[in-house]
C-alpha positions in Angstrom: 136.2 116.8 52.2 133.2 114.4 51.8 130.1 115.8 50.2 128.0 114.9 53.3 129.9 117.4 55.4 129.5 120.1 52.8 125.7 119.3 52.5 125.3 119.5 56.3 127.0 122.9 56.5 124.9 124.3 53.6 121.7 123.0 55.2 122.7 124.5 58.5 123.4 127.9 56.9 120.1 127.8 55.0 118.3 127.1 58.3 119.9 130.1 59.9 119.0 132.4 57.0 115.4 131.1 57.2 115.3 131.7 60.9 116.6 135.2 60.4 113.9 136.0 57.9 111.2 134.6 60.1 112.3 136.7 63.1 112.5 139.8 60.9 109.0 139.2 59.5 107.5 138.5 63.0 109.2 141.7 64.3 107.5 143.8 61.6 104.1 142.3 62.5 104.6 142.9 66.2 105.8 146.5 65.7 102.8 147.2 63.4 100.4 146.0 66.1 101.6 148.5 68.8 100.4 152.1 68.7 102.8 154.8 67.6 104.5 156.8 70.3 104.9 160.0 68.5 103.0 162.0 71.1 105.5 161.3 73.9 108.3 163.9 74.4 110.8 164.9 77.0 110.4 168.7 77.6 113.1 169.2 80.2 115.8 167.4 82.1 117.3 168.5 85.3 120.3 166.8 86.9 119.9 166.9 90.6 123.2 165.1 91.4 125.5 162.6 89.7 123.0 159.8 90.1 119.6 161.6 90.4 117.7 163.5 87.8 114.2 164.9 87.1 112.5 164.8 83.7 109.4 166.7 82.6 107.6 164.4 80.1 104.5 165.2 78.0 102.2 162.4 76.8 99.5 163.9 74.6 98.0 166.8 76.6 99.2 165.4 80.0 102.5 166.3 81.7 104.4 164.2 84.2 107.5 164.7 86.3 109.6 161.6 86.6 112.3 161.6 89.3 115.1 159.0 88.8 117.3 158.0 91.8 120.0 155.4 91.9 118.9 152.1 93.5 115.1 153.0 93.5 112.4 152.9 91.0 111.4 156.2 89.4 108.8 158.3 91.0 106.1 159.7 88.7 104.0 162.7 89.5 101.2 163.9 87.2 101.3 167.6 86.8 97.8 169.1 86.8 96.8 172.7 86.3 96.8 173.2 90.1 100.4 171.8 90.4 101.7 173.9 87.5 100.0 177.1 88.9 101.5 176.5 92.4 104.9 175.9 90.9 104.7 179.1 88.9 103.7 181.1 92.0 106.5 179.6 94.1 109.2 180.3 91.4 108.2 184.1 91.2 
């Protein structure tokens, strides 16, 4: 095998390794610039059918109900104190 072909392969592999390191470094920089999402949690999940479900999600001190249906975008409803109180009265 001629030395030129070996040199081309080695240079190509070094370029790929360098590209991988650049992507890894830029990924860390981008992740560090976004705020942490530790205050988001899924409190409850209810399967309505095979393809539909409702999730109760808390973000900080706010609560949201997200309804997922097949073929449609999710519906998001913010749960306020009035909504939660009415829901408690209806369930009793």
